[in-house]
C-alpha positions as CSV (number, residue, x, y, z in Angstrom):
1,M,0.0,0.0,0.0
2,L,1.2,3.5,-0.9
3,V,-1.0,5.3,1.6
4,Q,2.0,6.6,3.6
5,I,3.7,8.1,0.6
6,N,0.5,9.6,-0.8
7,L,-0.8,10.9,2.5
8,K,2.3,12.9,3.2
9,F,2.7,14.1,-0.4
10,L,-0.9,15.3,-0.7
11,R,-0.9,17.0,2.7
12,K,2.2,19.0,1.8
13,K,0.8,19.6,-1.7
14,K,-2.2,21.3,-0.1
15,N,0.0,23.2,2.4
16,L,-1.6,21.5,5.4
17,T,0.2,20.9,8.7
18,Q,-0.1,17.6,10.5
19,E,-2.0,19.5,13.3
20,S,-4.6,21.1,11.1
21,M,-5.2,17.8,9.1
22,A,-5.4,15.7,12.2
23,E,-7.9,18.0,13.7
24,A,-10.1,17.9,10.5
25,L,-10.0,14.1,10.6
26,G,-10.7,13.9,14.3
27,I,-7.5,12.1,15.2
28,S,-4.4,13.0,17.1
29,R,-1.3,14.5,15.4
30,S,0.8,11.5,16.6
31,K,-1.6,9.1,14.8
32,L,-1.4,11.0,11.6
33,A,2.4,11.1,11.9
34,G,2.4,7.3,12.3
35,Y,0.2,6.9,9.2
36,E,2.7,8.9,7.3
37,L,5.6,6.8,8.4
38,N,4.7,3.0,8.4
39,I,1.3,2.5,10.1
40,N,-1.7,1.5,7.9
41,P,-4.8,3.4,8.9
42,P,-8.0,1.5,9.7
43,I,-10.6,1.5,6.9
44,E,-12.8,4.1,8.5
45,T,-9.9,6.5,8.8
46,L,-8.9,5.7,5.2
47,V,-12.3,6.8,4.0
48,K,-12.0,10.0,6.0
49,I,-8.6,10.7,4.5
50,S,-9.9,10.0,1.0
51,D,-12.8,12.4,1.4
52,Y,-10.7,15.1,3.0
53,L,-8.0,15.0,0.3
54,G,-10.5,14.6,-2.5
55,V,-9.1,11.5,-4.0
56,S,-10.5,8.0,-4.3
57,L,-9.5,5.1,-2.1
58,D,-8.4,3.2,-5.2
59,I,-5.9,6.0,-6.1
60,L,-4.8,6.6,-2.5
61,V,-3.7,3.0,-1.9
62,K,-2.5,2.0,-5.4
63,E,-0.8,4.9,-7.1
64,D,2.5,6.5,-6.2
65,L,1.4,10.1,-6.7
66,S,4.7,11.5,-5.7
67,S,6.3,10.0,-8.9
68,Y,3.9,11.8,-11.3
69,T,4.6,15.0,-13.2
70,E,2.5,18.0,-12.3
71,Y,0.5,17.6,-15.5
72,K,-0.3,13.9,-15.0
73,L,-1.1,14.4,-11.3
74,R,-3.6,17.2,-12.1
75,E,-5.1,15.1,-14.9
76,M,-5.6,12.1,-12.7
77,L,-7.0,13.9,-9.7
78,E,-9.4,16.1,-11.9
79,T,-10.6,12.9,-13.7
80,D,-11.1,11.1,-10.4
81,Q,-13.1,13.9,-9.0
82,F,-15.3,14.2,-12.1
83,L,-16.0,10.4,-12.1
84,R,-17.0,10.7,-8.4
85,G,-19.3,13.6,-9.1
86,R,-17.1,16.2,-7.3
87,K,-16.9,18.4,-10.4
88,L,-20.0,20.4,-11.3
89,R,-22.5,18.1,-13.0
90,I,-25.8,19.9,-13.7
91,L,-29.0,17.8,-13.4
92,A,-32.0,19.6,-14.8
93,T,-35.1,18.7,-12.7
94,T,-38.7,19.8,-12.0
95,V,-40.5,20.5,-8.7
96,D,-44.1,20.8,-7.5
97,E,-45.7,23.9,-5.9
98,H,-44.2,22.9,-2.5
99,G,-40.6,22.7,-4.0
100,R,-40.5,18.8,-3.9
101,E,-38.8,17.1,-6.8
102,L,-41.0,15.4,-9.3
103,I,-40.3,12.3,-11.4
104,E,-39.9,13.0,-15.1
105,V,-41.0,10.3,-17.6
106,V,-38.8,9.5,-20.7
107,S,-40.8,7.5,-23.2
108,Q,-39.4,5.5,-26.0
109,R,-40.3,8.4,-28.4
110,A,-38.6,11.0,-26.1
111,K,-35.3,9.0,-26.0
112,A,-34.3,10.3,-29.4
113,S,-34.2,13.8,-28.1
114,Y,-33.1,13.1,-24.5
115,L,-29.5,13.1,-25.3
116,A,-29.6,16.6,-26.7
117,G,-31.9,18.0,-24.0
118,F,-31.1,16.1,-20.7
119,S,-29.3,19.2,-19.3
120,D,-31.8,21.7,-20.6
121,P,-34.3,22.8,-17.9
122,E,-36.9,23.8,-20.6
123,Y,-36.7,20.4,-22.2
124,I,-37.0,18.5,-18.9
125,A,-39.9,20.8,-17.9
126,E,-41.8,19.6,-21.0
127,L,-41.6,15.9,-20.1
128,P,-44.6,14.3,-18.3
129,R,-44.0,14.1,-14.6
130,F,-45.6,12.7,-11.4
131,S,-44.6,11.7,-7.8
132,L,-44.4,8.4,-5.9
133,P,-44.6,9.0,-2.2
134,F,-42.9,5.8,-1.2
135,L,-39.6,6.7,-2.8
136,P,-36.9,8.4,-0.7
137,M,-37.3,12.1,-0.9
138,D,-33.5,12.7,-0.6
139,K,-32.9,10.9,-3.9
140,K,-33.6,12.0,-7.5
141,H,-35.6,9.6,-9.6
142,R,-36.7,9.5,-13.3
143,V,-38.8,7.0,-15.3
144,F,-37.5,5.5,-18.5
145,Q,-39.5,3.3,-21.0
146,V,-37.7,0.1,-21.9
147,D,-37.0,-0.3,-25.7
148,G,-36.6,-3.8,-27.0
149,D,-36.1,-7.3,-25.5
150,S,-32.5,-7.0,-24.4
151,M,-33.3,-6.9,-20.7
152,L,-35.9,-9.7,-20.4
153,P,-37.9,-10.6,-18.3
154,I,-38.4,-6.8,-18.2
155,P,-40.4,-6.5,-21.5
156,D,-40.4,-4.0,-24.3
157,G,-42.5,-1.0,-23.4
158,A,-42.2,-1.4,-19.5
159,W,-41.6,1.6,-17.4
160,I,-38.6,1.5,-15.0
161,V,-38.0,3.9,-12.0
162,C,-34.4,4.8,-11.7
163,E,-32.3,6.7,-9.1
164,Y,-29.7,9.3,-10.2
165,M,-26.1,8.4,-9.6
166,D,-23.6,11.2,-9.1
167,D,-20.6,9.0,-8.2
168,W,-19.9,6.7,-11.2
169,T,-17.2,4.9,-9.3
170,A,-19.9,3.5,-7.1
171,I,-21.6,1.5,-9.9
172,K,-21.8,-2.1,-8.8
173,D,-21.0,-5.1,-11.0
174,G,-23.9,-7.1,-12.2
175,E,-26.6,-4.5,-11.3
176,R,-28.9,-2.8,-13.8
177,Y,-28.5,0.8,-14.9
178,V,-29.7,3.3,-17.5
179,I,-26.6,4.8,-19.0
180,V,-26.8,7.9,-21.2
181,T,-23.8,8.1,-23.5
182,E,-22.8,10.4,-26.4
183,Q,-22.6,7.4,-28.8
184,D,-25.6,5.2,-27.8
185,G,-28.0,7.6,-26.2
186,V,-30.3,6.1,-23.5
187,T,-29.3,2.4,-22.8
188,F,-30.7,0.1,-20.2
189,K,-28.1,-2.6,-19.4
190,I,-26.3,-4.7,-16.8
191,A,-23.1,-2.9,-15.9
192,Y,-19.6,-4.0,-14.8
193,N,-17.5,-1.2,-13.4
194,R,-14.0,-0.9,-15.0
195,I,-13.8,2.8,-14.4
196,P,-11.3,2.7,-11.5
197,T,-8.8,0.7,-13.6
198,E,-9.7,1.3,-17.3
199,R,-12.1,4.3,-17.2
200,K,-14.7,2.1,-19.0
201,L,-18.0,0.4,-18.3
202,L,-18.8,-3.0,-19.7
203,L,-22.5,-3.2,-20.6
204,C,-24.3,-6.5,-21.0
205,S,-27.8,-7.5,-21.8
206,A,-29.9,-10.0,-19.9
207,N,-30.8,-11.6,-23.2
208,P,-27.8,-13.5,-24.3
209,I,-28.3,-12.9,-28.0
210,Y,-27.0,-9.4,-27.6
211,V,-23.3,-8.9,-27.5
212,P,-21.7,-7.0,-24.6
213,F,-19.9,-3.7,-25.3
214,E,-17.7,-1.2,-23.6
215,V,-18.2,2.6,-23.2
216,E,-15.5,5.1,-22.3
217,A,-16.1,7.1,-19.2
218,E,-15.6,10.2,-21.2
219,Q,-18.7,9.2,-23.3
220,I,-21.0,9.0,-20.3
221,R,-23.4,11.8,-19.7
222,E,-25.7,10.4,-17.0
223,V,-26.1,7.2,-14.9
224,W,-29.4,6.1,-13.4
225,K,-29.6,3.0,-11.1
226,Y,-32.6,0.7,-11.7
227,R,-35.0,0.6,-8.7
228,L,-38.3,-1.0,-9.9
229,A,-40.4,-1.8,-13.0
230,M,-44.0,-0.8,-13.6
231,S,-46.2,-2.4,-16.2
C-alpha cells in the first residue's frame, strides 16, 4: 500500500500541517504522523482521509502520486473527482408547488431527443411528470421506458423507475442501470465497473443474443440506477 507516501505528499501539496489535518480528521497528530511513516490506517480512517483529500481510495492505496509529473497528477485527480461527481455536474429537474422534486418520464419516443436535452431545464420541464410518495425524498428519480427485448424478463415497453447516480465509481458489478452516452443515447443494461482501472463500463444484456460492449467514461453523460419496474 502506498497510503503513507500519498498521505504525506498530498498533505504537503495542499500546504496542510499535521496538526490542522489531524484536527479535521478527528484524530491525534501523533496518529497522523504514524500513518505517514509506516502504520496502515483503519478502513474508516482511510475513508475520511480519502474524502478530506478529494481522492478515491483506489488511487490513494495503489498509485504513487509523488512520482507523477505535475500535469499527470492534475489530470488524474481532476478525472477522479469528475467520475466521483465532485466536479460540477448539472442535473435539470422539476419540482411541485411545494418545492418537492417530481419524477420525469422519458418514453421510447422521447429517448431520441433526451441526449440533446437532458441538461436543458426547458426540455425537462416539457416531459410528463408525477410523484411516488414511497420513494426516498433525498434521492432524485426518473422513469424511462424500456425499448426492445435485451433486458428480459423486463419486457419491451415497460416503465422503469431509476435513481440518479452522481458517483460513477460506485456503480456495482452485475446491477442494472440506465446509461446515457454520447454514442448510444439512452441504454438500459447490466453494468460491470471498470472505471477505477480502465475508465470504462462493460455493458451487458440480460438476453444472451445481444453482444456485450464497452463505453468510455468520457462518453458517459448520466447514470441512473434501476429501482423497480412498472407495467
